[in-house]
N, C-alpha and C positions, 0 to 999 in steps of 0.2 A: 504494500500500500504506500503510494508516493507520499501521502500526508505523514505517515509515521516515520518514514526515512528522513523526511525534511525536519521533523520535530526532534528526532534523535541527533541529527547533525547540529541543529541550533542549540540543543541542550548541552552538548559536549563543548560548544563554543561560548556558553552562557549568553546566548543571543535570545532576546525576547521574541516569542511567537507573535503572530498577528492575532487580533481578536477573532478573526474568521477561523484561524487554525485551532484556537482554543475551543471555540464553539463546535467545531467539527469533531473534536475528540468526544465531547459530551453527546454528540448526535450519532456516534457509531452504534452499531447493532450489538445485541447480546452475542450473536455469532462471532463477532470480531473482538470480543472483550479480551480474550487471552493474547491476541496479537497486540492490542493496545498495552496490556500489562508487560509483555515482553519488550516492547519498544521503550516504554518509560523505565523499565527495569534496567536497561542498559545505561540510562542516564544516572539513575540512582547508584548503581554499582561503580560507575566511573568516579563519582565524587565521594561516595561513602563506603565503598566496598560492600562487605556483607555484615557490617556492624549494625546492631540495634541498640539505641540508647534507651535506658529505662529511667523513668521519672516517677516521683511519688508525691501524691497530694496530701497535705495536712490542712484540714478545714479548721482554722483558728476560731472562727465565730460563725455559727450556723443559723440561718433563718433571720426573721425580723428585719428584712430589708425594706427601705422606703421606696425603692424603684419598682417600676411596673413591667419589667421585661417579660414578654409573653411566654418565652421558652423556659422560664426559671421557676424551680420549685420553692425558692426562697423569696419570691417576689412579694410585694405589698398585697396583703389580703389572701395569701396562699392558704388553700385548704388541703394541702397534700399530705399532711401528717408526718412531715420530716422531723428529724432531730432539731431542736432549737436550744441553743446555749450561747452564753456570752464568751468573752475572750478566754482561751486556754492560757494557763500560766506557762512561762518559758520552759520549765522542766517537764510539763505535760506535753507540750509541743515537741520538745526534743526527744522524749520517749516515743512518741508516735512516729517521728521521723526515723528513729533508729530501726524500727521494724522494716521499713521500706529499703533502707540502706543495707540491712542485713540480707535482703532478698535480691540485691544486685543493682538497686537504683544508684545513680550517681548524682542526681539532681533532686532536691526537695523543693516543692512548690508550696509556699505558705499563702493561703487564701483566706480572705475574710469577706463576709457579705456586707453590703452597704453601698451607699453612693460614692463614698471616698473616705479616706482616713482623716481624723483630726490630728493635730500635732501630738496629742497624748497617745493616740493610736500608733503613730509612727515610733514613738518612744517604746511602746509595748513590743512592737515588732522588732525593733532594734535589739531589745533584750533577748528576744527569742532567737534571732539570727546568731547573736553572740553565743548563746547556750548550745545551739546546734553545731556551730563551727568549732567550739572548744572541745566538743566530744567526738567530732568526726573530721579528721584531717582531710583536706582536699575536697570536701563536699561542695557542690554548687547549690546556691540558694537563690530562688526566684521569689519575689514578692508579687502578690496580686491582690490589691486592696481597693480597686476602683479608681475613680477619677482623682488625679493628683493636683494639689495646689502648688503654687510657686515655692521652690526650695525643698519640697518633700522628697523628690527623687534624689537630690544631692545628699540629703540626710540618710536616706536608705543606703546609698552607695557608701557613705562614710561608715555606716554601721556594719558593712560587710556584705550587703546584697550584691549578687553578681548580675541579676537580671530583673526585668519587670515585665509582667504579662498584662496586656489589655487588648481584647479582641475587637475587631471591627464588626464581626458577626455576619453582616449582610451588606448589600450594596447601599450606597448613599441614597439612591432614589426611593428605596423601599424601607429605609431604616425606621421612619416614623410609623410604619405599620406594626412594628414589633415592640417599640418603646416610645413613650411620650415624655418621660420624666428627665431625660437628657438627650443630647443630639449626637449624631454621627461625628460632627465637628469636635465635640467634647472628647470623644474617644481618640480621634486623630491627634488632638492636642496632647493628651496624656502619653501616647506613644512617642511623640516628639520630645516631650519633657524627659522621658526615660533615656532616649538617645542622647540628648544634650548633656545629661548628667553623667554620661559614660557607662550607663547600664546597658546590658545586652537587651535589645528590644525583642519581645515575643508577642506576636499578634496573629490571630487566625480568624476562622469563620465557623458558622454553623450551617450545615446543609440539611434540607428536609423540612423547612418551615413553609413550604408552598411557593418558594421562589422560582423564577424562570432560569433557564440556562444563561441568559444575558446577565441576570443578577449575579450568578455564581462567577462568571467571567469578570464582571465589573469589580467585585470585591477582591478577587485574587490579583487582578492587575493593580488595584489600589494598594494591596499589601506589598506587592513587588516594588511599587514606587516608594513605600515607606522603608524598604530595605531592612526588615527585621532579620535576626539571626535564626529564628525559628518560627514556623507557621503551624500551629495546631489546627487540625481539621476535625471538627465535631460533627457527628450525625445526630440530629435531634432525637432525644428520648422523650416521647410524648407522655409525660408523667400525669397521671390522673389528678385533677384539681388545678391544672394550668390551662390557660386559654388555647394552647396548641395540642391538647390531649388527643384530639381526633386526627392529627396530621401524621398519618402513616403512609408516606409517599415513597419510601426508599426500598430498593432491592439490593442484594449484594452486588449485582452487576453495575447498577447505577453508582454505588459507592466506589467501586473500583475505577470507573470512568472519571469520577470527580477527583480521586486521589491522583490519577494519571495526569489529568489536566493541571493540577496544582504542581506536580513534579516538573512538567514541561515548562511551566511559567516560572517556577522557582527552582531551577535545576541544582544549584549549589547551596541551598538553604535547608536547614533541618526541617523536614516535614514530619509532623507528629500525628499519629492517629490518636485522637482523644476520646471524649465521651461518645458512646453509642456504637462502638465497634462490635461489641458482643450482641447487641440487639439487631443490628442491620447487616453486618458482614457475616455474622454467625460462623458457619463452618468454613467460610472463605477468608477468615482472618489471616491464615498463613500466606495466602496469595497476596494480600495487601502489603506484606513485608517487602515484597519486591518493588514497592512504590514508595513507602515511607521508611525512614531510618530511625524512628523514635516512637515509643508508645508509653502510656501510663501503666504502671504495675499496680495490681490490686484494685481496691475500691476507689470511687470517685467522691465528690463532695457530699452528696446526700443519697446516693444510690450505690448498690453493690456492683462490683465489677467481677470479671472472671477470676477464679482462684489464682493466687500468685504462682503456685507451682505449675498450673496449667499454662500460664503465660511463658514461663521458662521452658517447659517442655515443647510448646509450640515453636518457639524460636529455634531450639536445637533441632527439632524434627524437620523444620523447613530448610535447614542447612545454613542458618545464620548464627551469629555469635553475639553475646552481650558485650557491649562496649565497656571497656575497663576504665577505672578512674584515672589511669595514667595515659589514656588515649585522648587525642584531640578530636573533638566532634567535627568541626568545620574544616573545609579544605584550606590548604596553606595560603592561598591568595586572599581569603577572607580574614585569616589570622593576621597577615601582614598589613591588611587594610585598617587594622585597629578596630575590629568588629566587636570588641568588648567580650563579655562572657559568651561562652559557646565557641569562642575562637581560640581558647586555650584550654589547659587541663582543668580549669575550674570555670564552669559555665552555667547558664540560665533556666527558664520554665515553660509552661503554658497550656492552656486549653480554654475554658470559657465561662465559667461561673456567672453570677448575677451581674455585678458591675465590673467584674474583673476577670480573674483567671479561672482555673478550675477545670472542669471537664464538661461542663455545661449543665450541671445539675441533673444529669441523667447518667446511668451507668451500666445497665445491662445485667448479664447473668451473674452467676456466682455460685455460692453454696446454698442458696435458698431453694426451697422446694419448687420443682418444675424448672430446674435450672437450665433447660435448653442445651445450649452449646457445650456447657461443661457439667451437665447433670443428666437426668433421665427424663426424656419428654415422651408424651404420647404420640399419636400420629402427627406427622409433620404438616403444619398448615400450608396453604397455597402461598406462592410468592405474593408479596404486597399485602398479605392479610395481617392485621394488627397482632403483634406478639407481646401482649401484655404480660404473658407468663415469664418474659425475660426481664421485666422491670421490678426491682425490689428496693424498697427504701432501706438505706443503710442503718443498721442497728448495732454496729460494732465499731471498734477503733476510736478515733478522736471523739471526745464528748460522751463516751460510754465507759463502762468498767470491763468491757469485753476486749479480747485481743483483736488487733486489726487483721485484715486480710492482706498479707504480703508474703 
């Protein structure tokens, strides 16, 4: 297919595809999806080999958010039944992080619900960063706290943060359809603040909210223009009690095409499969590793993820290897460009939470009953049929007395 050969050549040269080429990837048929994966896989292996970076989320403050993001289980007025708790103490957060690091994660993503941090909140997070770094040499720490005010990114950097995550989520033209309490421009401003402070910028998207192919291409091109070090790709988890609970629009093949398009547009950037992989990719998760070089390990912010051991087995069985703490994530040319965290042996975060990072408040299968991809399911539903059996609210780990999934 001439299109794929062209995109591979451009990806190896770090040349931006045209919008028409990116749209054409999304328009390919299910019959051609493995050809698309094979082509994008060449670009992924060229820049990242067969390494898979593991990231681990710690939800520092859950629920009670004043923002109205339609995808989010922590949103204003949520009736989702998620865990709700105020700030974890530094030692509690450090203990939660240790579980993920023991499982092979090299980056810890510290997430808090809310519009954005107060100066006191920044002080709290600074103490947590210090506690984690004192106990785990070489760990990468990414903060994800929502919209930043002037000077806060610099304070986080001084406290030891390596990266900051804040997702664009969808195209500028449709942003007002999913959130009214802040703007797309607010999000861009926060990503720019992180960049300016010397933090590694992490910013991504959510697919499956009813957007068009044009919307997906728009947001990915906007992300490329912002030049983050990492781009988390979330697949909407339609959590009951949120406005988007009925949006079950994704198939595994559609998810693979989206990841391939992101890889072609962002060839040398860390592409992370974030929230929703268990729910929408399901048994095709190992195939997606040929496109993305990074995943979250274990649970997400408010929902369960695939069992940590299942993640590690999946990576090994697919012929990939977990990226070590002594390995550099990004290609050499991005390191030398001063790309901040992610460009050296200590690097950044990301996925999508309420006003900030996370995994997008959804998370997929796990050890819960009816665990689908990593449990025992009944007869397989038809493609595109809602898989509510794969969505379970997190009841373990941070904010509970139960051991985390890592």
